[in-house]
C-alpha positions as CSV (number, residue, x, y, z in Angstrom):
1,M,-39.9,-37.9,329.1
2,T,-39.6,-38.0,332.2
3,A,-40.3,-34.4,334.1
4,Q,-36.1,-34.6,333.9
5,E,-35.3,-35.4,330.5
6,V,-37.8,-32.3,329.7
7,I,-35.5,-29.7,331.7
8,K,-32.7,-31.3,329.5
9,F,-34.8,-30.9,326.5
10,A,-35.8,-27.7,327.0
11,K,-31.9,-26.3,327.9
12,E,-30.8,-28.6,324.2
13,K,-33.3,-26.5,322.3
14,Q,-33.1,-23.2,324.0
15,V,-36.3,-22.7,325.0
16,K,-38.0,-19.3,326.1
17,M,-41.9,-20.3,327.1
18,V,-43.6,-23.3,328.3
19,D,-47.2,-23.0,327.0
20,F,-49.2,-25.8,329.2
21,K,-52.4,-26.5,327.3
22,F,-55.6,-28.7,328.7
23,L,-59.0,-29.3,326.8
24,D,-62.1,-28.1,328.5
25,F,-65.6,-29.7,329.0
26,V,-67.0,-29.7,325.1
27,G,-63.3,-30.2,323.6
28,I,-61.3,-26.7,322.6
29,W,-58.2,-26.8,323.4
30,Q,-57.2,-24.0,326.8
31,H,-53.6,-22.7,327.0
32,F,-51.6,-20.1,329.3
33,S,-47.5,-19.8,328.8
34,Q,-45.2,-18.7,331.6
35,P,-41.2,-18.2,330.6
36,V,-38.9,-21.3,331.2
37,S,-37.5,-20.1,333.9
38,E,-40.4,-20.7,335.9
39,L,-40.3,-24.7,334.9
40,S,-38.9,-27.0,337.4
41,E,-39.2,-31.0,337.7
42,D,-41.5,-29.7,341.0
43,T,-44.0,-28.0,338.2
44,F,-45.1,-31.6,337.2
45,E,-45.7,-33.1,340.7
46,E,-47.1,-30.0,342.4
47,G,-49.1,-28.7,339.2
48,I,-49.7,-25.1,339.0
49,G,-53.1,-23.9,340.3
50,F,-55.9,-21.7,337.7
51,D,-59.7,-20.8,338.2
52,G,-62.2,-23.6,336.9
53,S,-65.3,-21.8,337.5
54,S,-64.0,-19.8,334.1
55,I,-63.9,-23.4,331.9
56,R,-67.0,-24.1,330.2
57,G,-69.0,-26.9,332.1
58,W,-66.2,-26.9,334.7
59,Q,-66.6,-26.0,338.9
60,P,-68.9,-23.3,340.4
61,I,-67.4,-20.2,341.8
62,H,-67.6,-21.3,345.6
63,Q,-64.9,-23.8,344.1
64,S,-62.8,-22.6,341.5
65,D,-59.5,-23.6,342.4
66,M,-58.2,-26.3,340.6
67,L,-54.7,-27.6,339.3
68,L,-53.3,-28.2,336.0
69,L,-50.9,-31.3,335.9
70,P,-48.3,-31.0,332.8
71,D,-47.6,-34.4,331.8
72,P,-44.3,-34.8,330.8
73,T,-45.0,-37.1,328.2
74,T,-46.8,-35.0,325.6
75,A,-43.6,-31.9,325.7
76,K,-42.8,-30.6,321.9
77,I,-42.1,-27.5,320.6
78,D,-45.1,-25.8,319.3
79,P,-44.4,-25.1,315.4
80,F,-46.2,-21.5,315.5
81,I,-44.9,-19.1,318.3
82,K,-42.2,-17.1,317.6
83,A,-40.3,-17.2,321.0
84,T,-38.9,-20.9,320.9
85,T,-42.0,-22.5,323.2
86,L,-42.2,-25.9,324.4
87,S,-45.7,-27.2,324.9
88,V,-46.8,-29.7,327.4
89,I,-50.6,-31.1,327.6
90,C,-51.9,-30.8,331.3
91,N,-54.2,-33.2,333.4
92,I,-56.1,-31.8,335.7
93,V,-57.0,-32.7,339.1
94,D,-58.4,-31.6,342.7
95,P,-56.1,-29.2,344.5
96,I,-57.1,-31.2,347.8
97,T,-57.5,-34.4,347.4
98,R,-55.2,-34.9,344.4
99,E,-57.5,-37.0,342.6
100,G,-57.8,-36.7,338.8
101,Y,-61.5,-34.1,337.5
102,S,-64.1,-36.4,336.5
103,R,-65.2,-33.7,334.1
104,D,-61.7,-33.4,332.6
105,P,-62.2,-35.0,329.6
106,R,-58.2,-36.6,329.3
107,F,-58.8,-38.1,332.4
108,I,-62.0,-39.6,331.0
109,A,-59.6,-41.0,328.4
110,Q,-57.3,-42.8,330.9
111,K,-59.8,-44.2,333.0
112,A,-61.3,-45.7,329.7
113,E,-58.0,-47.6,329.1
114,A,-57.6,-48.2,332.9
115,Y,-60.6,-50.0,332.9
116,L,-59.9,-52.3,329.3
117,K,-57.1,-53.5,331.4
118,S,-59.2,-54.3,334.2
119,T,-61.4,-56.5,332.6
120,G,-58.6,-58.9,331.0
121,I,-60.5,-58.0,327.6
122,G,-57.8,-56.4,325.8
123,D,-54.5,-54.2,327.1
124,T,-55.1,-51.9,324.0
125,C,-57.7,-50.6,322.2
126,Y,-56.1,-48.6,318.7
127,F,-58.1,-46.0,317.3
128,G,-57.5,-44.2,313.5
129,P,-59.8,-41.3,313.0
130,E,-60.1,-39.5,309.7
131,P,-61.0,-36.6,310.7
132,E,-62.2,-34.3,307.8
133,F,-62.7,-30.3,307.2
134,F,-63.2,-27.5,305.0
135,I,-60.5,-24.4,303.9
136,F,-62.5,-21.7,303.0
137,D,-61.3,-18.1,301.8
138,N,-63.8,-16.2,303.9
139,V,-66.5,-16.5,306.5
140,Q,-68.8,-14.6,308.1
141,F,-71.8,-14.7,310.5
142,E,-73.7,-13.0,312.7
143,C,-76.7,-13.7,315.1
144,N,-78.5,-10.9,316.7
145,S,-82.7,-10.5,317.5
146,N,-83.6,-9.3,314.2
147,S,-80.7,-10.3,312.0
148,S,-78.8,-13.6,311.4
149,F,-76.7,-14.6,308.6
150,H,-73.9,-17.1,307.8
151,I,-71.4,-17.0,304.1
152,V,-68.5,-18.7,303.5
153,D,-66.2,-18.9,299.9
154,S,-63.9,-20.5,298.1
155,K,-61.9,-19.4,295.2
156,E,-62.4,-23.0,294.3
157,G,-66.0,-23.5,294.9
158,A,-68.5,-24.6,292.3
159,W,-71.0,-21.2,293.4
160,N,-67.5,-19.3,291.6
161,T,-67.4,-20.4,288.2
162,G,-69.2,-17.1,287.2
163,A,-67.4,-14.7,289.3
164,D,-65.5,-12.1,287.8
165,E,-62.2,-12.7,288.8
166,G,-60.2,-11.1,287.1
167,P,-59.8,-13.2,285.3
168,N,-61.6,-16.2,286.1
169,L,-59.5,-19.6,285.2
170,G,-62.0,-21.8,285.9
171,Y,-60.7,-25.4,287.1
172,K,-63.5,-25.7,290.0
173,P,-64.2,-28.6,291.7
174,A,-68.1,-29.4,290.6
175,H,-70.6,-30.4,294.0
176,K,-69.6,-34.0,294.8
177,G,-67.1,-33.1,292.0
178,G,-63.9,-32.8,294.7
179,Y,-62.8,-36.4,294.6
180,F,-59.8,-37.3,293.5
181,P,-58.9,-34.6,290.8
182,V,-55.4,-33.3,290.2
183,A,-54.3,-29.9,289.8
184,P,-55.6,-27.3,288.7
185,T,-59.0,-28.2,289.9
186,D,-57.0,-29.6,293.2
187,S,-55.8,-26.5,294.5
188,L,-55.0,-27.1,297.7
189,V,-52.1,-29.6,297.3
190,D,-49.4,-27.1,297.6
191,L,-51.6,-26.3,301.5
192,R,-51.9,-29.5,302.4
193,N,-48.6,-30.4,302.1
194,D,-47.7,-27.5,304.3
195,M,-50.0,-29.0,306.7
196,V,-48.2,-32.5,306.4
197,E,-44.7,-31.0,307.2
198,V,-46.2,-29.5,310.1
199,L,-47.7,-32.2,311.4
200,Q,-44.8,-34.2,311.2
201,S,-42.5,-31.7,312.8
202,V,-44.7,-33.0,315.8
203,G,-44.2,-37.0,315.7
204,M,-47.1,-37.0,314.0
205,R,-46.9,-40.0,311.3
206,I,-49.5,-39.0,308.1
207,E,-50.7,-41.9,305.9
208,A,-52.5,-39.7,303.1
209,S,-53.3,-36.2,302.2
210,H,-56.6,-35.6,299.4
211,H,-58.9,-33.3,298.4
212,E,-62.3,-34.4,299.2
213,V,-65.9,-35.1,297.6
214,A,-67.4,-31.7,298.0
215,T,-66.6,-28.5,296.2
216,G,-65.2,-25.4,297.9
217,G,-61.6,-26.6,299.7
218,Q,-63.0,-30.7,301.7
219,C,-60.0,-31.9,302.4
220,E,-59.1,-35.0,304.3
221,I,-55.3,-35.9,306.2
222,D,-55.1,-39.0,307.4
223,M,-52.7,-40.3,310.5
224,R,-51.5,-43.6,312.0
225,F,-53.6,-45.2,314.6
226,D,-52.4,-45.3,317.7
227,S,-53.7,-46.1,321.1
228,L,-57.2,-44.5,322.6
229,L,-55.4,-41.5,324.9
230,K,-52.5,-40.7,322.2
231,M,-54.7,-40.7,319.6
232,A,-56.9,-38.1,321.5
233,D,-54.0,-35.9,322.3
234,T,-53.0,-36.7,318.6
235,L,-56.4,-35.4,317.6
236,Q,-56.1,-31.8,319.0
237,W,-52.7,-31.3,317.8
238,F,-54.0,-31.8,314.2
239,K,-57.2,-29.5,314.8
240,Y,-54.3,-27.3,316.1
241,I,-52.3,-27.2,313.4
242,V,-54.2,-27.9,310.1
243,R,-56.4,-24.4,311.5
244,N,-52.8,-22.4,312.1
245,V,-51.1,-23.4,309.3
246,A,-54.2,-22.4,307.3
247,F,-54.5,-19.4,309.2
248,Q,-50.6,-18.1,307.8
249,N,-51.6,-18.7,304.6
250,G,-54.5,-16.8,304.4
251,K,-57.5,-18.9,305.1
252,T,-59.8,-20.5,307.4
253,V,-60.4,-24.0,308.3
254,T,-63.9,-25.7,310.1
255,F,-64.2,-29.1,311.6
256,M,-67.8,-27.9,311.3
257,P,-69.5,-31.3,309.9
258,K,-71.9,-29.5,307.6
259,P,-70.8,-26.2,306.7
260,L,-72.5,-26.0,303.1
261,F,-75.8,-26.9,301.7
262,G,-76.2,-29.2,299.2
263,D,-72.9,-31.2,299.4
264,N,-71.0,-33.5,300.8
265,G,-70.5,-32.9,304.9
266,S,-67.6,-33.6,306.9
267,G,-67.4,-36.7,308.7
268,M,-64.6,-38.9,310.8
269,H,-64.6,-42.6,310.4
270,C,-63.7,-44.2,313.6
271,H,-60.9,-47.3,312.5
272,Q,-60.9,-49.5,316.0
273,S,-59.4,-52.7,317.5
274,I,-58.6,-54.0,320.5
275,W,-55.2,-55.8,320.9
276,K,-53.6,-57.8,323.8
277,D,-49.8,-58.7,324.6
278,G,-49.5,-57.6,321.0
279,K,-52.2,-59.7,319.4
280,N,-55.0,-58.3,317.3
281,L,-57.9,-60.0,318.9
282,F,-60.0,-58.6,316.2
283,A,-58.8,-60.9,313.6
284,G,-60.6,-64.3,312.9
285,D,-62.0,-66.7,310.7
286,G,-65.8,-64.8,310.6
287,Y,-67.6,-62.7,308.6
288,G,-65.2,-60.2,306.4
289,G,-61.7,-61.9,308.8
290,L,-63.0,-60.6,311.9
291,S,-62.9,-62.5,315.1
292,K,-66.3,-63.4,317.0
293,M,-64.9,-60.8,319.5
294,A,-65.1,-58.2,317.1
295,L,-68.7,-59.0,316.0
296,Y,-69.5,-58.6,319.2
297,Y,-67.3,-55.1,319.9
298,I,-69.8,-54.0,316.4
299,G,-73.0,-55.6,318.5
300,G,-71.9,-53.1,321.2
301,I,-71.6,-49.7,319.0
302,V,-75.1,-50.6,317.6
303,K,-77.0,-51.4,320.4
304,H,-76.0,-48.0,322.1
305,A,-75.4,-45.7,319.0
306,K,-78.6,-43.5,319.4
307,A,-77.2,-43.0,323.0
308,L,-72.9,-42.7,321.6
309,N,-74.3,-40.2,319.1
310,A,-74.1,-37.7,322.2
311,F,-70.4,-38.2,322.0
312,T,-69.7,-38.7,318.6
313,N,-72.1,-36.4,317.0
314,P,-72.1,-34.1,319.5
315,S,-73.7,-30.8,317.7
316,T,-76.6,-29.6,316.3
317,N,-74.8,-29.0,312.7
318,S,-74.0,-33.0,312.8
319,Y,-77.4,-33.7,312.6
320,K,-77.5,-31.5,308.7
321,R,-75.2,-34.3,307.5
322,L,-76.3,-37.6,309.4
323,V,-79.8,-37.6,306.9
324,P,-81.1,-40.8,306.0
325,G,-81.1,-41.0,301.7
326,Y,-78.3,-38.8,301.4
327,E,-74.4,-39.6,301.6
328,A,-73.9,-39.9,305.3
329,P,-74.3,-44.1,307.1
330,V,-77.1,-43.2,309.3
331,N,-78.3,-46.9,309.0
332,L,-76.6,-49.4,311.9
333,A,-75.7,-52.3,309.6
334,Y,-72.1,-53.6,309.2
335,S,-70.5,-54.9,306.1
336,N,-67.2,-55.5,304.5
337,R,-66.1,-52.8,302.8
338,N,-69.5,-51.4,302.2
339,R,-69.7,-47.5,302.9
340,S,-73.3,-47.5,302.8
341,A,-72.9,-48.6,306.4
342,A,-72.7,-47.4,309.3
343,I,-70.0,-50.2,310.3
344,R,-67.5,-50.7,307.6
345,I,-65.4,-53.8,307.8
346,P,-62.0,-52.3,305.5
347,N,-60.2,-55.0,303.1
348,A,-57.0,-56.4,305.1
349,S,-54.3,-58.2,303.4
350,S,-52.8,-58.6,306.9
351,V,-53.6,-60.2,310.4
352,N,-52.7,-56.8,311.9
353,G,-55.2,-54.5,309.9
354,R,-57.8,-56.5,310.9
355,R,-60.3,-53.8,312.4
356,I,-63.8,-52.5,312.1
357,E,-64.6,-48.7,311.1
358,A,-67.5,-46.4,312.5
359,R,-68.3,-44.4,310.0
360,F,-71.2,-42.1,311.7
361,P,-69.0,-39.7,313.9
362,D,-67.7,-36.4,312.7
363,P,-64.6,-34.0,314.2
364,S,-67.0,-32.0,316.1
365,C,-66.8,-34.3,319.0
366,N,-64.3,-34.1,321.4
367,G,-61.9,-36.9,320.8
368,Y,-61.4,-37.9,324.4
369,L,-65.1,-38.3,325.3
370,A,-66.0,-39.9,321.8
371,F,-63.2,-42.8,321.7
372,A,-63.7,-43.8,325.0
373,A,-67.6,-43.6,324.5
374,L,-67.0,-46.0,321.6
375,M,-64.9,-48.2,323.4
376,M,-67.2,-48.9,326.3
377,A,-70.4,-49.5,323.9
378,G,-67.6,-52.4,322.2
379,L,-66.9,-53.8,325.4
380,D,-70.2,-53.7,326.3
381,G,-70.8,-55.7,323.7
382,I,-68.0,-58.3,324.2
383,E,-69.3,-58.4,327.8
384,N,-72.1,-59.1,326.8
385,K,-72.0,-61.1,323.9
386,I,-74.1,-58.5,322.0
387,D,-75.4,-60.0,318.6
388,P,-75.2,-57.1,315.8
389,G,-77.3,-59.5,313.6
390,Q,-76.4,-60.6,309.8
391,P,-74.3,-58.3,307.8
392,V,-76.0,-56.7,304.9
393,D,-73.9,-56.3,301.7
394,K,-76.0,-54.2,300.1
395,D,-76.1,-50.5,298.8
396,L,-78.1,-49.0,301.8
397,Y,-79.1,-46.1,300.0
398,G,-81.1,-48.0,297.0
399,L,-83.0,-50.6,299.5
400,A,-86.9,-50.5,299.2
401,P,-88.7,-48.9,302.0
402,E,-90.1,-52.5,303.3
403,E,-86.2,-53.4,303.9
404,L,-85.0,-50.2,305.3
405,K,-87.4,-50.3,307.7
406,E,-86.0,-53.3,309.8
407,I,-82.8,-51.8,310.1
408,P,-82.2,-49.5,312.9
409,S,-80.7,-45.6,312.6
410,V,-78.7,-43.5,314.0
411,S,-80.4,-40.5,315.9
412,G,-82.0,-38.1,313.8
413,S,-80.8,-34.8,316.1
414,L,-78.8,-34.0,318.6
415,T,-82.4,-34.0,320.8
416,E,-82.8,-36.9,320.4
417,A,-79.0,-38.3,320.9
418,L,-79.5,-36.6,324.2
419,D,-82.7,-38.0,325.3
420,A,-80.9,-41.1,324.6
421,L,-77.8,-40.9,326.2
422,E,-80.1,-40.0,329.3
423,A,-81.9,-43.2,329.2
424,D,-78.8,-45.5,328.4
425,H,-75.5,-44.4,329.9
426,D,-74.8,-47.6,332.3
427,F,-72.5,-49.0,330.2
428,L,-70.6,-45.7,330.6
429,L,-70.6,-45.7,333.9
430,K,-68.5,-48.8,334.2
431,G,-65.2,-48.6,335.9
432,D,-66.3,-44.8,336.7
433,V,-65.2,-44.2,333.4
434,F,-67.9,-41.5,332.5
435,T,-69.5,-40.3,336.3
436,K,-73.5,-39.3,336.4
437,D,-72.0,-36.2,337.1
438,V,-70.2,-36.0,333.6
439,I,-73.3,-37.6,331.9
440,D,-75.8,-35.1,333.8
441,M,-73.6,-31.7,333.0
442,W,-72.8,-33.2,329.4
443,L,-77.0,-33.0,328.8
444,D,-77.5,-29.9,330.9
445,Y,-74.5,-27.9,328.9
446,K,-75.9,-29.5,325.3
447,R,-79.3,-28.4,325.8
448,T,-79.1,-25.5,327.7
449,N,-76.1,-23.6,325.5
450,E,-76.6,-25.5,322.4
451,V,-79.9,-26.9,321.6
452,D,-82.2,-24.6,322.8
453,P,-80.5,-21.2,320.9
454,V,-81.1,-23.1,318.1
455,R,-84.1,-24.3,318.6
456,M,-85.4,-21.2,319.3
457,R,-84.1,-18.6,316.0
458,P,-85.6,-18.0,313.1
459,V,-83.5,-19.0,310.3
460,P,-83.2,-17.5,306.6
461,L,-84.7,-19.9,304.9
462,E,-88.0,-20.1,307.2
463,F,-88.6,-16.2,305.4
464,A,-88.3,-17.4,302.4
465,L,-91.1,-20.2,303.2
466,Y,-93.4,-18.4,305.4
467,F,-93.2,-14.6,305.5
468,D,-96.1,-14.9,303.5
469,C,-98.2,-17.4,305.0
């Protein structure tokens, strides 16, 4: 929609409020609202001032004035707010220069799309993420100087088979037993269906919905692929809707990669392909039905994977999932239909379906930054003709140590990922997509606010291991 069409749409829908949403540096939606009477076409041109120093990773106090510039193409009716509310995603601009703000994740994604076109390689990069999540009935946590604990619970958790539930009716998925039993073992069918209906109400195309492998409420709802920026916008709507539908039903959702010990974590496999003039450039007659371009794209991701982890797996908890020898695909190999490889080539019956799937990302990421970084790594592979090596058509989890040592792996910790990004980020700076300022701020923020606090805090298991040392 244009600005004029948004105004007309708001009148037709009898909108009462307008909600302006934008993403902070780390990846959490922020918002504020105005009465619809304050909305005009000028709003989309002049923007709305706000304090950028109060947003994580953004402006210092002496340069705090920033502008929100609503994007009329993103206007939707918010499905949760009681008063009929128009929701618009905003870009962030400097109030003096009117240029996009370098630390605005959405601006980075926009620059990534522009860079792709400028290379002449393609005009569209499609992404199809598969964010997994847990639905819990209770979550409690606390961190103090002398104590810390967390408890999550789910009525269908395997640990509740002996609970007095007055009565306990059983039908709880075992650990790693959640893929794909029918109801009543899958107790979340109706809730996921509610989520799908609301997702569709904002224009999202949903392809599938199911319980995932882990016990205790792990689920997945799959969205139709879209272009990089649109898919990043959609991912934000996806998280917002899934969380709120669960909340309305007395449950809570987390996209934390590894909330349970001893069971599968939540990944976000990312399907990718590059197109030009309506033609899929990843389709060819090479391995897995891929083109040479697609194989070079894989080569770029493999080469830069450890640095990419800083954006695709940006939490300390991410590396509780990315553990060698367990369920997550940590080995940087590619293979046709092989889910033990970090890069899978899905079986596709049509030319348009040919694509690659990066399996190491997880849903704690900021989609705008993760998608942009993945594409920039892939483009670096294409531009420099980076050979990904030979495919590995074996179960990588079962390889002998002498075979496995020849295959590189993803980062083993957030510290390792950040160090890799610090050493390897030139590919992200092309076209001014990521700036040196953005890289430096990301490194500083993550190390100061996440790595160090986790590194310095004792955890309960250490008391079990070492209290009587």
